C-alpha positions as CSV (number, residue, x, y, z in Angstrom):
1,X,0.0,-0.1,-0.1
2,X,1.5,3.3,-1.1
3,X,1.4,6.2,1.3
4,X,-1.2,8.9,0.7
5,X,-0.1,12.4,1.7
6,X,3.6,13.7,2.2
7,X,6.1,14.1,5.0
8,X,6.8,17.9,5.8
9,X,8.1,17.5,9.3
10,X,7.3,16.2,13.0
11,X,2.3,11.9,23.2
12,X,0.0,9.5,27.0
13,X,-2.8,8.1,30.5
14,X,-4.8,5.1,30.7
15,X,-8.6,6.3,30.9
16,X,-11.5,5.8,28.6
17,X,-12.5,9.6,28.4
18,X,-12.2,12.1,25.6
19,X,-9.5,14.1,27.3
20,X,-8.2,17.3,25.8
21,X,-4.6,16.0,26.0
22,X,-3.4,14.2,23.0
23,X,-0.1,13.2,24.6
24,X,1.9,13.0,27.8
25,X,4.9,11.3,29.2
26,X,3.8,7.7,29.9
27,X,3.8,6.0,26.6
28,X,-0.1,5.4,26.1
29,X,-2.1,8.2,24.6
30,X,-5.6,9.5,25.6
31,X,-8.0,10.9,23.2
32,X,-7.5,14.5,22.3
33,X,-8.4,17.1,19.5
34,X,-11.9,16.8,19.7
35,X,-12.5,20.4,21.0
36,X,-11.2,23.9,20.0
37,X,-11.2,24.6,23.9
38,X,-9.4,22.8,26.6
39,X,-8.4,23.8,30.1
40,X,-9.6,27.1,29.3
41,X,-7.4,27.8,26.3
42,X,-8.8,28.4,22.8
43,X,-7.6,27.8,19.3
44,X,-8.4,30.9,17.4
45,X,-7.4,30.8,13.6
46,X,-7.3,34.0,11.6
47,X,-8.9,32.2,8.7
48,X,-10.3,28.5,8.2
49,X,-10.7,28.6,4.5
50,X,-8.0,28.1,1.9
51,X,-7.7,27.6,-1.9
52,X,-6.8,24.1,-2.7
53,X,-3.3,23.7,-3.8
54,X,-2.3,27.3,-3.2
55,X,0.1,28.2,-0.5
56,X,-0.6,30.9,2.1
57,X,0.7,32.2,5.5
58,X,-1.7,30.8,8.1
59,X,-1.8,32.5,11.3
60,X,-3.4,31.6,14.7
61,X,-3.6,32.4,18.4
62,X,-4.2,30.6,21.6
63,X,-6.4,32.6,23.9
64,X,-5.9,32.3,27.6
65,X,-8.9,31.7,30.1
66,X,-8.6,35.6,31.0
67,X,-9.1,36.3,27.4
68,X,-5.6,37.5,26.5
69,X,-3.6,36.0,23.7
70,X,-0.9,33.6,25.2
71,X,2.7,34.2,24.4
72,X,4.7,31.6,26.5
73,X,4.7,28.0,25.8
74,X,7.0,25.1,26.8
75,X,9.2,23.1,24.4
76,X,8.1,19.4,23.8
77,X,10.4,17.2,21.6
78,X,12.3,20.4,20.4
79,X,9.4,22.4,19.5
80,X,6.8,24.8,21.1
81,X,4.1,23.5,18.8
82,X,3.3,20.5,16.7
83,X,0.6,20.9,14.1
84,X,-1.0,17.8,12.6
85,X,-3.3,18.3,9.5
86,X,-5.5,15.6,8.0
87,X,-8.2,15.5,5.6
88,X,-11.4,14.0,7.3
89,X,-11.3,10.9,5.0
90,X,-8.2,10.1,6.9
91,X,-5.7,11.0,4.1
92,X,-3.5,14.0,3.2
93,X,-1.5,13.8,6.5
94,X,1.1,16.7,7.3
95,X,3.0,17.2,10.6
96,X,4.3,20.9,10.8
97,X,6.0,23.0,13.3
98,X,4.5,26.6,13.3
99,X,6.7,29.4,14.4
100,X,5.7,31.6,17.3
101,X,6.2,35.4,17.2
102,X,6.7,37.5,20.4
103,X,3.0,39.0,20.3
104,X,1.8,35.3,20.4
105,X,1.0,35.0,16.7
106,X,1.4,31.6,15.3
107,X,2.7,31.5,11.9
108,X,2.7,28.6,9.0
109,X,4.5,29.7,6.1
110,X,3.5,28.6,2.7
111,X,0.7,26.5,4.4
112,X,-1.2,24.3,1.9
113,X,-4.2,22.1,1.7
114,X,-3.5,20.2,-1.3
115,X,-6.9,19.1,-2.5
116,X,-10.6,19.9,-1.7
117,X,-12.0,18.6,1.6
118,X,-12.6,19.3,5.0
119,X,-9.5,19.0,7.2
120,X,-8.9,18.6,10.8
121,X,-6.0,20.8,12.4
122,X,-4.7,19.2,15.7
123,X,-2.5,21.6,17.8
124,X,-0.2,19.9,20.3
125,X,1.0,22.3,23.1
126,X,2.8,22.3,26.4
127,X,1.6,25.1,28.7
128,X,3.0,25.4,32.3
129,X,4.2,21.9,32.0
130,X,0.9,20.6,31.1
131,X,0.1,19.0,27.7
132,X,-3.0,20.3,25.6
133,X,-4.2,19.0,22.4
134,X,-6.7,21.6,20.6
135,X,-8.6,20.7,17.3
136,X,-10.2,22.9,14.6
137,X,-11.8,22.1,11.1
138,X,-10.5,24.0,8.1
139,X,-11.8,24.0,4.6
140,X,-10.6,23.8,0.9
141,X,-13.8,24.3,-1.4
142,X,-14.3,22.2,-4.4
143,X,-15.2,18.7,-5.6
144,X,-14.2,16.1,-3.2
145,X,-13.2,12.6,-4.1
146,X,-13.2,10.5,-1.1
147,X,-10.5,8.0,-0.8
148,X,-11.4,4.2,-0.4
149,X,-10.2,2.6,2.8
150,X,-9.3,-1.1,3.5
151,X,-10.6,-2.9,6.7
152,X,-7.2,-3.5,7.8
153,X,-3.7,-2.7,6.1
154,X,-0.6,-3.6,8.0
155,X,1.9,-3.3,5.1
156,X,2.9,0.1,3.5
157,X,5.6,1.0,0.9
158,X,7.3,4.3,0.5
159,X,10.4,5.3,-1.5
160,X,12.5,2.2,-1.1
161,X,11.2,1.1,2.3
162,X,8.6,-1.5,3.2
163,X,6.9,-1.3,6.7
164,X,5.1,-4.0,8.3
165,X,2.9,-3.5,11.3
166,X,2.7,-6.6,13.7
167,X,0.9,-6.8,17.0
168,X,-0.7,-9.0,19.5
169,X,-4.6,-9.2,19.4
170,X,-5.7,-5.6,19.6
171,X,-8.5,-5.3,22.0
172,X,-10.2,-2.0,23.1
173,X,-9.3,-0.6,26.5
174,X,-6.2,-2.8,27.0
175,X,-2.4,-1.7,26.3
176,X,-1.2,-3.2,23.0
177,X,2.4,-3.5,21.8
178,X,2.7,-2.3,18.1
179,X,5.8,-3.3,16.4
180,X,6.9,-1.9,12.9
181,X,9.4,-3.6,10.9
182,X,11.3,-1.4,8.4
183,X,12.9,-3.2,5.5
184,X,14.8,-2.2,2.3
185,X,15.4,-4.8,-0.4
186,X,14.0,-7.5,1.9
187,X,16.4,-6.7,4.8
188,X,15.9,-4.9,8.1
189,X,17.4,-1.5,7.6
190,X,20.6,-1.2,9.3
191,X,20.0,2.1,11.2
192,X,17.1,3.9,12.5
193,X,18.1,7.6,13.0
194,X,16.5,9.8,15.7
195,X,13.7,12.2,14.7
196,X,12.8,14.8,17.2
197,X,14.5,12.8,20.0
198,X,12.9,9.5,19.3
199,X,13.2,6.5,16.7
200,X,9.6,7.0,15.6
201,X,6.4,8.7,16.3
202,X,2.9,7.4,15.9
203,X,-0.4,9.5,15.3
204,X,-3.7,7.1,15.4
205,X,-7.0,8.7,14.4
206,X,-10.4,7.0,15.2
207,X,-12.8,6.8,12.1
208,X,-15.9,8.9,12.5
209,X,-14.8,11.7,14.9
210,X,-11.0,11.8,14.4
211,X,-10.3,11.3,18.1
212,X,-6.5,11.6,18.3
213,X,-3.7,9.6,19.8
214,X,-0.1,10.7,19.5
215,X,2.3,8.0,20.9
216,X,6.2,7.9,21.3
217,X,7.9,4.8,21.2
218,X,9.6,2.3,23.8
219,X,13.2,1.9,23.9
220,X,14.5,-0.1,21.1
221,X,17.9,-0.6,19.4
222,X,18.5,1.8,16.5
223,X,20.2,-1.0,14.4
224,X,17.3,-3.4,15.0
225,X,15.1,-2.2,12.1
226,X,12.1,-2.1,14.5
227,X,10.2,0.5,16.4
228,X,7.8,-0.4,19.2
229,X,4.9,1.5,20.7
230,X,2.7,0.5,23.6
231,X,-0.9,2.0,22.8
232,X,-4.2,1.8,24.3
233,X,-7.2,2.3,21.9
234,X,-10.3,3.4,24.0
235,X,-13.2,1.9,22.1
236,X,-13.9,-0.4,19.2
237,X,-13.8,0.9,15.6
238,X,-11.5,1.6,12.9
239,X,-8.3,3.6,13.3
240,X,-5.7,4.7,10.8
241,X,-2.2,5.0,12.2
242,X,0.5,7.3,10.6
243,X,4.1,6.2,11.3
244,X,7.0,8.8,11.2
245,X,10.6,7.1,11.2
246,X,13.7,8.0,9.7
247,X,15.5,4.9,8.3
248,X,19.1,5.5,7.3
249,X,18.7,9.2,7.5
250,X,15.5,9.5,5.3
251,X,12.3,10.7,6.9
252,X,9.3,8.7,6.0
253,X,5.6,8.5,6.8
254,X,3.4,5.4,6.3
255,X,0.0,4.8,7.1
256,X,-1.5,1.4,8.4
257,X,-5.2,0.5,9.2
258,X,-6.5,-1.5,12.2
259,X,-10.0,-2.7,13.2
260,X,-11.1,-3.4,16.8
261,X,-14.2,-5.4,16.9
262,X,-14.7,-6.1,20.7
């Protein structure tokens, strides 16, 4: 299965609630990105409509509980903000790092929605040591062709690399180990390089509401050709997984589909 979308650049509790946090420090993500408002903070874009395929500078602010524009944010994984954008048919994945200006304006230069459709923008932030994930729908008008999706897809190919997902039986509400084997010409890659301080990053989106999980990996050897995650899927349903890894210095993104029936 070839990847849809493209790489542009580069989180975790154990409950069953739709938490505003999309990530944390423990290794198992909670649901996030379902609201523009979390812990009193609001995601306020300057615009939400874009011409498909045309780059523009996108600006937004984070408004604090007292109504002022927040200007101070902590770094997480080397960045003060991580922006994930995906079309609502779970395609056209992007991972961006907006810049923060002194007045609290976040800016994404040459921001582009490649095709018509409704997209969800997820913003991961760290504020006073607390992780927060906010979400907002943005739009690119025009005729929409919805991509077909398989029930499950454990294999993906991009560039010269083949990535296979293996796991124990995946059950809702239980922590599952997900292992991604990365090969080139049939053999495990000789080296996985660090990307933003880790050997891989995994974003999972639930079909239907795009509830968001962002998980960082367990410790593995960089020369094993494998990257492992412990993830807890809170409910049955279909999930699309977007893996970011850096085999032999090449940043790749692959997508995988899992279905949880219980």
